C-alpha positions as YAML, in Angstrom:
chain: A
units: angstrom
residues:
- id: 1
  name: MET
  ca: [0.08, -0.14, -0.06]
- id: 2
  name: SER
  ca: [1.48, 3.39, -0.73]
- id: 3
  name: SER
  ca: [1.68, 6.14, 1.37]
- id: 4
  name: ARG
  ca: [-0.74, 9.20, 1.72]
- id: 5
  name: PRO
  ca: [-1.17, 11.22, -0.51]
- id: 6
  name: ALA
  ca: [-0.24, 8.64, -2.85]
- id: 7
  name: ARG
  ca: [0.89, 8.70, -6.39]
- id: 8
  name: ALA
  ca: [-0.91, 6.23, -8.61]
- id: 9
  name: VAL
  ca: [0.87, 2.73, -9.17]
- id: 10
  name: ARG
  ca: [2.80, 3.05, -12.54]
- id: 11
  name: ARG
  ca: [3.65, -0.59, -13.09]
- id: 12
  name: ALA
  ca: [1.28, -3.41, -14.33]
- id: 13
  name: LEU
  ca: [1.74, -6.90, -14.03]
- id: 14
  name: THR
  ca: [1.94, -9.04, -17.02]
- id: 15
  name: ALA
  ca: [1.23, -12.35, -15.60]
- id: 16
  name: ILE
  ca: [-2.20, -13.78, -16.18]
- id: 17
  name: ILE
  ca: [-3.73, -15.24, -12.89]
- id: 18
  name: PRO
  ca: [-6.25, -17.61, -12.57]
- id: 19
  name: VAL
  ca: [-9.70, -16.34, -12.28]
- id: 20
  name: THR
  ca: [-11.86, -19.44, -11.48]
- id: 21
  name: ALA
  ca: [-12.89, -17.60, -8.08]
- id: 22
  name: LEU
  ca: [-14.68, -14.78, -10.09]
- id: 23
  name: LEU
  ca: [-16.97, -17.45, -11.41]
- id: 24
  name: ALA
  ca: [-18.51, -18.22, -7.81]
- id: 25
  name: LEU
  ca: [-19.49, -14.71, -7.16]
- id: 26
  name: THR
  ca: [-23.18, -14.31, -5.79]
- id: 27
  name: ALA
  ca: [-25.00, -11.01, -4.81]
- id: 28
  name: CYS
  ca: [-24.59, -9.83, -0.96]
- id: 29
  name: GLY
  ca: [-25.78, -7.11, 0.97]
- id: 30
  name: THR
  ca: [-29.03, -5.56, 1.06]
- id: 31
  name: ASP
  ca: [-28.25, -2.22, 2.92]
- id: 32
  name: ALA
  ca: [-27.03, 1.19, 1.60]
- id: 33
  name: THR
  ca: [-24.43, 3.58, 2.78]
- id: 34
  name: PRO
  ca: [-25.87, 7.05, 2.75]
- id: 35
  name: ALA
  ca: [-26.62, 8.37, -0.50]
- id: 36
  name: ALA
  ca: [-23.96, 10.79, -2.27]
- id: 37
  name: ALA
  ca: [-24.10, 14.37, -1.53]
- id: 38
  name: ASP
  ca: [-25.98, 16.73, -4.16]
- id: 39
  name: VAL
  ca: [-23.10, 18.13, -5.88]
- id: 40
  name: SER
  ca: [-25.14, 21.36, -6.41]
- id: 41
  name: GLN
  ca: [-24.93, 21.84, -2.59]
- id: 42
  name: ALA
  ca: [-21.55, 21.14, -2.00]
- id: 43
  name: PRO
  ca: [-19.38, 24.45, -1.18]
- id: 44
  name: ALA
  ca: [-19.03, 27.00, -3.60]
- id: 45
  name: SER
  ca: [-15.64, 27.28, -5.37]
- id: 46
  name: ASP
  ca: [-13.99, 29.12, -8.29]
- id: 47
  name: SER
  ca: [-11.79, 26.09, -9.08]
- id: 48
  name: PRO
  ca: [-11.00, 25.44, -12.59]
- id: 49
  name: GLY
  ca: [-10.77, 21.78, -12.08]
- id: 50
  name: LEU
  ca: [-13.95, 21.45, -10.09]
- id: 51
  name: ALA
  ca: [-15.73, 23.35, -12.89]
- id: 52
  name: ALA
  ca: [-14.01, 21.07, -15.93]
- id: 53
  name: ALA
  ca: [-15.17, 17.98, -13.44]
- id: 54
  name: ARG
  ca: [-18.74, 19.11, -13.51]
- id: 55
  name: ALA
  ca: [-18.69, 19.66, -17.18]
- id: 56
  name: ALA
  ca: [-17.54, 16.03, -17.91]
- id: 57
  name: VAL
  ca: [-19.94, 14.72, -15.73]
- id: 58
  name: ALA
  ca: [-22.61, 16.54, -17.65]
- id: 59
  name: LYS
  ca: [-21.15, 15.24, -20.73]
- id: 60
  name: TYR
  ca: [-20.36, 11.44, -19.87]
- id: 61
  name: SER
  ca: [-24.00, 11.18, -18.15]
- id: 62
  name: GLU
  ca: [-25.71, 11.60, -21.40]
- id: 63
  name: ARG
  ca: [-27.10, 8.19, -22.99]
- id: 64
  name: PRO
  ca: [-25.31, 7.91, -26.28]
- id: 65
  name: ALA
  ca: [-27.98, 7.66, -29.37]
- id: 66
  name: ARG
  ca: [-26.23, 6.49, -32.28]
- id: 67
  name: ILE
  ca: [-23.96, 3.59, -32.69]
- id: 68
  name: PRO
  ca: [-20.32, 4.55, -33.83]
- id: 69
  name: VAL
  ca: [-20.52, 2.91, -37.41]
- id: 70
  name: THR
  ca: [-22.42, 4.84, -40.18]
- id: 71
  name: GLU
  ca: [-21.43, 3.17, -43.14]
- id: 72
  name: PRO
  ca: [-23.53, 0.44, -44.88]
- id: 73
  name: VAL
  ca: [-21.87, -2.94, -45.80]
- id: 74
  name: GLY
  ca: [-23.02, -2.19, -48.96]
- id: 75
  name: LYS
  ca: [-22.97, -5.93, -50.04]
- id: 76
  name: LYS
  ca: [-24.78, -9.21, -49.40]
- id: 77
  name: ILE
  ca: [-23.15, -10.39, -46.52]
- id: 78
  name: PRO
  ca: [-22.75, -14.56, -46.99]
- id: 79
  name: GLU
  ca: [-24.79, -16.78, -44.42]
- id: 80
  name: GLY
  ca: [-23.35, -19.90, -43.04]
- id: 81
  name: LYS
  ca: [-20.19, -18.82, -41.44]
- id: 82
  name: LYS
  ca: [-19.08, -20.55, -38.38]
- id: 83
  name: ILE
  ca: [-17.10, -18.53, -35.50]
- id: 84
  name: ASP
  ca: [-15.37, -19.76, -32.42]
- id: 85
  name: PHE
  ca: [-15.60, -17.48, -29.44]
- id: 86
  name: ILE
  ca: [-13.29, -18.09, -26.83]
- id: 87
  name: LEU
  ca: [-14.29, -17.04, -23.23]
- id: 88
  name: CYS
  ca: [-12.08, -15.63, -20.32]
- id: 89
  name: GLY
  ca: [-13.49, -17.29, -17.60]
- id: 90
  name: VAL
  ca: [-15.60, -14.45, -16.04]
- id: 91
  name: GLN
  ca: [-19.13, -13.65, -16.53]
- id: 92
  name: SER
  ca: [-18.47, -10.32, -18.54]
- id: 93
  name: CYS
  ca: [-17.04, -12.38, -20.94]
- id: 94
  name: LYS
  ca: [-19.83, -14.80, -21.14]
- id: 95
  name: ASP
  ca: [-22.14, -11.77, -21.60]
- id: 96
  name: LEU
  ca: [-19.99, -10.60, -24.61]
- id: 97
  name: ALA
  ca: [-20.25, -14.02, -26.23]
- id: 98
  name: ASP
  ca: [-23.70, -14.15, -25.91]
- id: 99
  name: PHE
  ca: [-24.40, -10.59, -27.32]
- id: 100
  name: PHE
  ca: [-22.19, -11.82, -30.16]
- id: 101
  name: THR
  ca: [-24.20, -14.72, -30.77]
- id: 102
  name: ALA
  ca: [-27.28, -12.65, -31.08]
- id: 103
  name: ALA
  ca: [-25.92, -10.55, -33.72]
- id: 104
  name: ALA
  ca: [-24.29, -13.58, -35.53]
- id: 105
  name: GLU
  ca: [-27.84, -15.52, -35.49]
- id: 106
  name: GLU
  ca: [-29.28, -12.22, -37.21]
- id: 107
  name: LEU
  ca: [-26.45, -12.75, -39.90]
- id: 108
  name: GLY
  ca: [-27.16, -16.43, -40.31]
- id: 109
  name: TRP
  ca: [-23.98, -17.19, -38.81]
- id: 110
  name: THR
  ca: [-23.26, -20.04, -35.78]
- id: 111
  name: VAL
  ca: [-20.99, -19.39, -32.78]
- id: 112
  name: ASN
  ca: [-19.33, -22.12, -30.95]
- id: 113
  name: GLN
  ca: [-18.34, -20.73, -27.53]
- id: 114
  name: ILE
  ca: [-15.33, -22.36, -26.04]
- id: 115
  name: ALA
  ca: [-15.12, -22.27, -22.32]
- id: 116
  name: THR
  ca: [-11.62, -21.46, -20.12]
- id: 117
  name: GLN
  ca: [-10.77, -20.97, -16.77]
- id: 118
  name: GLY
  ca: [-8.93, -18.10, -17.38]
- id: 119
  name: THR
  ca: [-5.43, -19.68, -16.97]
- id: 120
  name: PRO
  ca: [-3.08, -19.40, -19.79]
- id: 121
  name: GLU
  ca: [-3.09, -23.38, -20.01]
- id: 122
  name: SER
  ca: [-6.71, -23.57, -20.46]
- id: 123
  name: VAL
  ca: [-6.59, -20.37, -23.13]
- id: 124
  name: GLN
  ca: [-4.03, -21.93, -24.80]
- id: 125
  name: ALA
  ca: [-6.31, -25.34, -25.04]
- id: 126
  name: ALA
  ca: [-9.13, -23.27, -26.30]
- id: 127
  name: TYR
  ca: [-7.08, -21.76, -29.21]
- id: 128
  name: GLU
  ca: [-5.70, -25.38, -29.99]
- id: 129
  name: GLN
  ca: [-9.74, -26.25, -30.24]
- id: 130
  name: ALA
  ca: [-10.14, -23.37, -32.60]
- id: 131
  name: LEU
  ca: [-7.31, -24.81, -34.87]
- id: 132
  name: ARG
  ca: [-8.95, -28.09, -34.81]
- id: 133
  name: ASP
  ca: [-12.33, -26.59, -35.60]
- id: 134
  name: LYS
  ca: [-11.12, -24.58, -38.74]
- id: 135
  name: PRO
  ca: [-13.88, -21.78, -37.96]
- id: 136
  name: ASP
  ca: [-14.28, -18.56, -40.28]
- id: 137
  name: ALA
  ca: [-13.24, -16.49, -37.45]
- id: 138
  name: VAL
  ca: [-12.13, -16.67, -34.00]
- id: 139
  name: VAL
  ca: [-13.41, -13.94, -31.25]
- id: 140
  name: ALA
  ca: [-12.04, -13.47, -27.84]
- id: 141
  name: SER
  ca: [-11.59, -11.05, -24.92]
- id: 142
  name: GLY
  ca: [-9.60, -10.50, -22.01]
- id: 143
  name: PHE
  ca: [-5.91, -11.86, -22.89]
- id: 144
  name: PRO
  ca: [-2.85, -10.41, -24.54]
- id: 145
  name: ARG
  ca: [-1.21, -12.37, -27.56]
- id: 146
  name: ALA
  ca: [1.75, -13.41, -25.21]
- id: 147
  name: VAL
  ca: [-0.66, -16.05, -23.81]
- id: 148
  name: TYR
  ca: [-1.60, -17.69, -26.93]
- id: 149
  name: ALA
  ca: [1.17, -16.48, -29.59]
- id: 150
  name: LYS
  ca: [1.87, -19.82, -30.86]
- id: 151
  name: GLN
  ca: [-1.72, -20.57, -31.72]
- id: 152
  name: LEU
  ca: [-2.18, -16.84, -33.17]
- id: 153
  name: ALA
  ca: [0.53, -17.71, -35.77]
- id: 154
  name: ARG
  ca: [-0.86, -20.74, -36.58]
- id: 155
  name: LEU
  ca: [-4.41, -18.85, -37.17]
- id: 156
  name: LYS
  ca: [-2.72, -16.33, -39.30]
- id: 157
  name: ALA
  ca: [-1.16, -18.90, -41.55]
- id: 158
  name: ALA
  ca: [-4.37, -20.48, -41.73]
- id: 159
  name: GLY
  ca: [-6.01, -17.17, -43.01]
- id: 160
  name: ILE
  ca: [-8.36, -17.24, -40.12]
- id: 161
  name: PRO
  ca: [-8.91, -13.71, -38.69]
- id: 162
  name: VAL
  ca: [-8.71, -13.06, -34.93]
- id: 163
  name: ILE
  ca: [-10.64, -10.39, -33.35]
- id: 164
  name: GLN
  ca: [-10.05, -9.06, -29.76]
- id: 165
  name: SER
  ca: [-11.50, -6.99, -26.98]
- id: 166
  name: ASN
  ca: [-10.76, -5.52, -23.75]
- id: 167
  name: ALA
  ca: [-7.36, -7.02, -23.97]
- id: 168
  name: ASP
  ca: [-4.12, -5.17, -23.48]
- id: 169
  name: ASP
  ca: [-2.62, -5.48, -27.03]
- id: 170
  name: VAL
  ca: [-2.28, -3.87, -30.63]
- id: 171
  name: VAL
  ca: [-3.90, -4.51, -34.08]
- id: 172
  name: GLY
  ca: [-1.80, -6.38, -36.62]
- id: 173
  name: ASP
  ca: [0.26, -9.61, -36.70]
- id: 174
  name: GLY
  ca: [-2.68, -11.96, -36.49]
- id: 175
  name: ILE
  ca: [-5.01, -9.89, -34.65]
- id: 176
  name: SER
  ca: [-7.23, -8.04, -37.45]
- id: 177
  name: LEU
  ca: [-9.50, -5.75, -34.77]
- id: 178
  name: LEU
  ca: [-9.09, -4.78, -31.00]
- id: 179
  name: LYS
  ca: [-11.52, -2.77, -29.46]
- id: 180
  name: ASN
  ca: [-11.28, -1.31, -25.63]
- id: 181
  name: GLY
  ca: [-7.47, -1.69, -26.06]
- id: 182
  name: PRO
  ca: [-5.13, 0.08, -24.12]
- id: 183
  name: LYS
  ca: [-5.69, 3.52, -26.13]
- id: 184
  name: ASP
  ca: [-9.41, 3.11, -25.71]
- id: 185
  name: VAL
  ca: [-9.83, 2.62, -22.08]
- id: 186
  name: GLY
  ca: [-8.02, 5.60, -20.32]
- id: 187
  name: ILE
  ca: [-11.22, 7.67, -20.71]
- id: 188
  name: GLN
  ca: [-13.36, 5.14, -18.18]
- id: 189
  name: GLY
  ca: [-10.85, 6.49, -15.42]
- id: 190
  name: GLU
  ca: [-11.53, 10.08, -16.55]
- id: 191
  name: MET
  ca: [-15.28, 9.53, -16.32]
- id: 192
  name: ILE
  ca: [-15.06, 8.09, -12.80]
- id: 193
  name: ALA
  ca: [-12.82, 10.80, -11.64]
- id: 194
  name: SER
  ca: [-15.08, 13.58, -12.66]
- id: 195
  name: TRP
  ca: [-17.42, 12.21, -10.72]
- id: 196
  name: VAL
  ca: [-15.57, 11.70, -7.62]
- id: 197
  name: VAL
  ca: [-14.41, 15.29, -7.99]
- id: 198
  name: SER
  ca: [-17.74, 16.91, -8.45]
- id: 199
  name: ASP
  ca: [-19.24, 14.83, -5.85]
- id: 200
  name: SER
  ca: [-17.14, 15.84, -3.39]
- id: 201
  name: GLY
  ca: [-16.69, 19.62, -4.42]
- id: 202
  name: ALA
  ca: [-13.17, 19.00, -4.92]
- id: 203
  name: LYS
  ca: [-12.48, 17.99, -1.39]
- id: 204
  name: ALA
  ca: [-12.38, 14.33, -1.75]
- id: 205
  name: ASP
  ca: [-10.25, 11.89, 0.32]
- id: 206
  name: THR
  ca: [-10.02, 8.85, -2.25]
- id: 207
  name: VAL
  ca: [-8.98, 5.31, -2.19]
- id: 208
  name: TYR
  ca: [-8.46, 3.31, -5.41]
- id: 209
  name: PHE
  ca: [-8.84, -0.58, -5.46]
- id: 210
  name: ASP
  ca: [-7.24, -2.18, -8.51]
- id: 211
  name: LEU
  ca: [-6.84, -5.55, -10.12]
- id: 212
  name: PRO
  ca: [-3.13, -5.40, -11.42]
- id: 213
  name: ALA
  ca: [-3.73, -9.06, -12.58]
- id: 214
  name: TYR
  ca: [-5.91, -7.51, -15.59]
- id: 215
  name: THR
  ca: [-3.24, -5.34, -17.48]
- id: 216
  name: ILE
  ca: [-6.09, -3.74, -19.53]
- id: 217
  name: LEU
  ca: [-7.17, -1.90, -16.39]
- id: 218
  name: LYS
  ca: [-3.69, 0.18, -15.84]
- id: 219
  name: PRO
  ca: [-4.48, 2.79, -18.34]
- id: 220
  name: VAL
  ca: [-7.84, 3.19, -16.53]
- id: 221
  name: LYS
  ca: [-6.03, 3.69, -13.24]
- id: 222
  name: ASP
  ca: [-3.60, 5.93, -14.81]
- id: 223
  name: GLY
  ca: [-6.48, 7.91, -16.69]
- id: 224
  name: PHE
  ca: [-8.14, 8.09, -13.01]
- id: 225
  name: ALA
  ca: [-4.93, 9.38, -11.23]
- id: 226
  name: ALA
  ca: [-4.31, 12.13, -14.07]
- id: 227
  name: LYS
  ca: [-7.55, 13.89, -14.08]
- id: 228
  name: TYR
  ca: [-8.39, 13.43, -10.32]
- id: 229
  name: GLN
  ca: [-4.79, 15.24, -9.52]
- id: 230
  name: GLN
  ca: [-5.35, 17.61, -12.16]
- id: 231
  name: TRP
  ca: [-9.05, 18.59, -11.16]
- id: 232
  name: CYS
  ca: [-8.63, 18.03, -7.36]
- id: 233
  name: GLU
  ca: [-5.62, 19.89, -6.41]
- id: 234
  name: GLY
  ca: [-4.48, 18.57, -2.74]
- id: 235
  name: CYS
  ca: [-6.77, 15.81, -2.92]
- id: 236
  name: ALA
  ca: [-5.17, 12.80, -1.28]
- id: 237
  name: LEU
  ca: [-5.42, 9.58, -3.17]
- id: 238
  name: ASP
  ca: [-4.12, 6.22, -2.15]
- id: 239
  name: SER
  ca: [-4.17, 3.02, -4.33]
- id: 240
  name: VAL
  ca: [-4.65, -0.41, -3.13]
- id: 241
  name: ASP
  ca: [-3.61, -3.67, -5.27]
- id: 242
  name: VAL
  ca: [-6.03, -6.61, -4.82]
- id: 243
  name: PRO
  ca: [-5.20, -10.25, -5.60]
- id: 244
  name: ILE
  ca: [-7.57, -12.10, -8.08]
- id: 245
  name: THR
  ca: [-8.06, -14.53, -5.17]
- id: 246
  name: ALA
  ca: [-9.75, -11.83, -3.02]
- id: 247
  name: VAL
  ca: [-12.46, -11.60, -5.15]
- id: 248
  name: GLY
  ca: [-15.79, -13.43, -4.20]
- id: 249
  name: LYS
  ca: [-13.75, -14.11, -0.69]
- id: 250
  name: ASP
  ca: [-12.31, -11.49, 1.60]
- id: 251
  name: MET
  ca: [-12.65, -8.37, -0.69]
- id: 252
  name: PRO
  ca: [-15.27, -6.73, 1.37]
- id: 253
  name: ASP
  ca: [-13.19, -7.41, 4.78]
- id: 254
  name: ARG
  ca: [-10.12, -5.95, 2.88]
- id: 255
  name: VAL
  ca: [-12.24, -2.72, 2.42]
- id: 256
  name: VAL
  ca: [-13.79, -2.65, 6.04]
- id: 257
  name: SER
  ca: [-10.33, -2.92, 7.48]
- id: 258
  name: TYR
  ca: [-8.80, -0.23, 5.06]
- id: 259
  name: LEU
  ca: [-11.45, 1.96, 5.89]
- id: 260
  name: ARG
  ca: [-11.01, 1.45, 9.56]
- id: 261
  name: SER
  ca: [-7.42, 2.55, 9.35]
- id: 262
  name: HIS
  ca: [-8.11, 5.32, 7.32]
- id: 263
  name: PRO
  ca: [-11.29, 6.99, 8.68]
- id: 264
  name: LYS
  ca: [-10.86, 10.23, 6.79]
- id: 265
  name: VAL
  ca: [-11.47, 8.64, 3.25]
- id: 266
  name: THR
  ca: [-14.45, 9.97, 1.70]
- id: 267
  name: HIS
  ca: [-14.57, 8.10, -1.60]
- id: 268
  name: VAL
  ca: [-13.88, 4.27, -2.45]
- id: 269
  name: VAL
  ca: [-13.22, 3.56, -6.39]
- id: 270
  name: PHE
  ca: [-13.09, -0.27, -7.85]
- id: 271
  name: SER
  ca: [-11.63, -0.96, -11.12]
- id: 272
  name: LEU
  ca: [-14.05, -3.38, -11.71]
- id: 273
  name: GLY
  ca: [-17.54, -3.76, -10.22]
- id: 274
  name: LEU
  ca: [-16.74, -7.54, -9.24]
- id: 275
  name: LEU
  ca: [-14.81, -5.81, -6.41]
- id: 276
  name: ASN
  ca: [-17.74, -4.13, -4.73]
- id: 277
  name: VAL
  ca: [-19.86, -7.53, -4.28]
- id: 278
  name: GLY
  ca: [-20.72, -7.64, -0.66]
- id: 279
  name: VAL
  ca: [-19.05, -4.36, 0.27]
- id: 280
  name: PRO
  ca: [-22.04, -2.21, 1.03]
- id: 281
  name: ALA
  ca: [-23.34, -4.95, 3.51]
- id: 282
  name: ALA
  ca: [-20.01, -5.31, 4.86]
- id: 283
  name: LEU
  ca: [-19.63, -1.55, 5.70]
- id: 284
  name: LYS
  ca: [-23.11, -1.22, 7.04]
- id: 285
  name: THR
  ca: [-22.40, -4.35, 9.55]
- id: 286
  name: ALA
  ca: [-19.07, -2.69, 10.36]
- id: 287
  name: GLY
  ca: [-20.62, 0.64, 11.18]
- id: 288
  name: ILE
  ca: [-19.17, 2.55, 8.75]
- id: 289
  name: THR
  ca: [-21.11, 5.25, 7.26]
- id: 290
  name: GLY
  ca: [-20.64, 8.33, 4.96]
- id: 291
  name: LYS
  ca: [-18.50, 6.67, 2.21]
- id: 292
  name: HIS
  ca: [-19.45, 7.27, -1.40]
- id: 293
  name: LEU
  ca: [-18.98, 4.09, -3.68]
- id: 294
  name: VAL
  ca: [-18.22, 4.11, -7.37]
- id: 295
  name: VAL
  ca: [-17.22, 1.34, -9.62]
- id: 296
  name: ASN
  ca: [-15.61, 0.93, -13.42]
- id: 297
  name: VAL
  ca: [-17.29, -1.59, -15.52]
- id: 298
  name: GLY
  ca: [-20.63, -1.72, -14.04]
- id: 299
  name: ASP
  ca: [-22.73, -5.37, -14.16]
- id: 300
  name: ALA
  ca: [-25.95, -6.41, -13.35]
- id: 301
  name: GLN
  ca: [-25.24, -6.48, -9.60]
- id: 302
  name: SER
  ca: [-23.57, -2.96, -9.80]
- id: 303
  name: TYR
  ca: [-27.01, -1.60, -11.17]
- id: 304
  name: GLN
  ca: [-29.03, -3.22, -8.65]
- id: 305
  name: TYR
  ca: [-26.59, -1.38, -5.91]
- id: 306
  name: ILE
  ca: [-27.24, 1.80, -7.53]
- id: 307
  name: GLN
  ca: [-31.00, 1.51, -8.01]
- id: 308
  name: GLY
  ca: [-30.95, 0.54, -4.30]
- id: 309
  name: GLY
  ca: [-28.91, 3.57, -2.94]
- id: 310
  name: LEU
  ca: [-26.13, 0.89, -2.05]
- id: 311
  name: THR
  ca: [-23.54, 2.24, -4.65]
- id: 312
  name: ASP
  ca: [-23.25, 5.94, -5.91]
- id: 313
  name: GLY
  ca: [-22.28, 5.29, -9.64]
- id: 314
  name: ALA
  ca: [-20.38, 3.17, -12.50]
- id: 315
  name: MET
  ca: [-18.99, 3.51, -15.63]
- id: 316
  name: ALA
  ca: [-21.50, 1.54, -17.67]
- id: 317
  name: LEU
  ca: [-19.01, -0.39, -20.19]
- id: 318
  name: ASN
  ca: [-20.29, -0.87, -24.01]
- id: 319
  name: SER
  ca: [-20.61, -4.65, -24.34]
- id: 320
  name: HIS
  ca: [-23.53, -4.69, -26.44]
- id: 321
  name: GLU
  ca: [-22.05, -2.49, -28.94]
- id: 322
  name: THR
  ca: [-18.63, -3.81, -28.71]
- id: 323
  name: ALA
  ca: [-20.19, -7.35, -29.67]
- id: 324
  name: TRP
  ca: [-22.15, -6.03, -32.73]
- id: 325
  name: LEU
  ca: [-19.49, -3.90, -33.89]
- id: 326
  name: GLN
  ca: [-17.24, -7.16, -33.81]
- id: 327
  name: ALA
  ca: [-20.13, -8.75, -35.70]
- id: 328
  name: ASP
  ca: [-20.26, -5.78, -38.21]
- id: 329
  name: ALA
  ca: [-16.52, -5.94, -38.65]
- id: 330
  name: LEU
  ca: [-16.58, -9.72, -39.74]
- id: 331
  name: ALA
  ca: [-19.48, -8.94, -42.13]
- id: 332
  name: ARG
  ca: [-17.21, -6.23, -43.78]
- id: 333
  name: HIS
  ca: [-14.29, -9.07, -43.90]
- id: 334
  name: PHE
  ca: [-16.57, -11.91, -45.53]
- id: 335
  name: THR
  ca: [-17.68, -9.34, -48.04]
- id: 336
  name: GLY
  ca: [-13.95, -8.88, -49.14]
- id: 337
  name: GLN
  ca: [-13.96, -5.34, -47.42]
- id: 338
  name: SER
  ca: [-11.64, -3.67, -44.83]
- id: 339
  name: MET
  ca: [-12.38, -3.77, -41.10]
- id: 340
  name: ASP
  ca: [-10.82, -0.25, -40.75]
- id: 341
  name: VAL
  ca: [-14.43, 1.32, -40.20]
- id: 342
  name: ASP
  ca: [-14.91, -0.44, -37.30]
- id: 343
  name: GLN
  ca: [-11.48, -0.13, -35.83]
- id: 344
  name: LYS
  ca: [-11.35, 3.46, -36.14]
- id: 345
  name: ALA
  ca: [-14.84, 3.59, -34.53]
- id: 346
  name: VAL
  ca: [-15.10, 5.09, -30.92]
- id: 347
  name: LEU
  ca: [-17.32, 3.17, -28.89]
- id: 348
  name: PRO
  ca: [-19.58, 5.06, -26.45]
- id: 349
  name: ASN
  ca: [-19.32, 4.76, -22.70]
- id: 350
  name: MET
  ca: [-21.61, 6.21, -19.96]
- id: 351
  name: LEU
  ca: [-21.28, 7.51, -16.45]
- id: 352
  name: VAL
  ca: [-24.30, 5.81, -14.64]
- id: 353
  name: THR
  ca: [-25.82, 7.28, -11.10]
- id: 354
  name: LYS
  ca: [-29.52, 6.46, -9.69]
- id: 355
  name: ASP
  ca: [-30.73, 9.77, -11.47]
- id: 356
  name: ASN
  ca: [-30.08, 8.44, -14.95]
- id: 357
  name: LEU
  ca: [-29.75, 4.32, -14.65]
- id: 358
  name: PRO
  ca: [-31.64, 3.03, -17.82]
- id: 359
  name: SER
  ca: [-32.60, -0.34, -15.93]
- id: 360
  name: ALA
  ca: [-31.47, -2.40, -13.11]
- id: 361
  name: ASP
  ca: [-32.74, -5.62, -14.49]
- id: 362
  name: GLY
  ca: [-29.24, -6.77, -16.00]
- id: 363
  name: ASP
  ca: [-26.75, -5.41, -18.28]
- id: 364
  name: PHE
  ca: [-28.32, -2.97, -20.55]
- id: 365
  name: PRO
  ca: [-27.13, -1.60, -24.02]
- id: 366
  name: LEU
  ca: [-26.03, 2.22, -23.74]
- id: 367
  name: VAL
  ca: [-27.62, 2.78, -27.32]
- id: 368
  name: GLU
  ca: [-31.17, 1.90, -26.73]
- id: 369
  name: ASP
  ca: [-31.93, 0.71, -30.60]
- id: 370
  name: TYR
  ca: [-28.31, -0.63, -31.42]
- id: 371
  name: GLN
  ca: [-29.71, -3.66, -32.76]
- id: 372
  name: ALA
  ca: [-31.79, -1.73, -35.37]
- id: 373
  name: GLN
  ca: [-28.97, 0.39, -36.37]
- id: 374
  name: PHE
  ca: [-26.78, -2.40, -37.10]
- id: 375
  name: LYS
  ca: [-29.32, -4.51, -38.77]
- id: 376
  name: ALA
  ca: [-29.79, -1.39, -41.06]
- id: 377
  name: LEU
  ca: [-26.03, -1.30, -41.98]
- id: 378
  name: TRP
  ca: [-26.36, -4.65, -42.94]
- id: 379
  name: GLY
  ca: [-29.22, -4.70, -45.04]
- id: 380
  name: LEU
  ca: [-31.64, -6.58, -42.97]
- id: 381
  name: SER
  ca: [-34.33, -4.00, -42.15]
...
């Protein structure tokens, strides 16, 4: 743990740690910490940083209305394509695969979802299965090429495109498309920082709980620290690295222990919504009140917490839009076109609080009618 006020941790672990523990997560807790203070009632301030943070909150809280691709495919998309989708071992990847499968069904394709336990060995085995399957394309999420480099080289030699998302990697040398890569996710940290600074009136004392096992989260953490320190001059910031084995086990106890020893902390940030599971109930049981919780990459549990006042906010990820954009890229590839239009597309994100929460019934799309918009590009409407 770093000293206070702390600098953001600058190193990222490159090893992929088993994530089997994440599969056992269940909803915990039913009681709320006190609701976030009304930003409009915060002490008046002439701080340029606070003004900038409030402007950012207003911008990021708007629900996107359009998908990021507007150019029609323009050709008949062939049916009968077979796609292997390699899972990463956590629910968010399964959700992404299901959304992709829905898009593929619209195009007359079939998808084979290949499960992994999130270990390097299981991921490599999944890619070996894909090589045996000889699909028309492989889709995956969560792991850099270092984990499956040998298999990627063989897929490239076989002319099978591999498209990735939410991975610490770059396009090229076998990877035909990468969305939510290192250059894309820094804005997520900025979004969370804007809320913390605004909510506190630029008077926050913040702790950031991070999962360094997922190296794609490092740009998020760096983006948060940069904007937080820019907008909230003199505000304390500490960073706590959490091992993957704590998720679904003793994570709530870790948060309680930290806050007991740092009672001045006002805001708690989690680099993934999974880290917050069970925390609100644990804080209530421990008699810890007045803390404001916000998460990166919200999920169904996060949105239920927000609706119930258990958590204050979340960065809502573009999983639906990502999955259908991946299908759009393959549609262009299968019609002899470049995927550049999809690679260059900027996917939407959204800052969610109780005031603008679209739904608490599951992982909602950011663009409400995204399916109709994509199908129009595919000539299906």
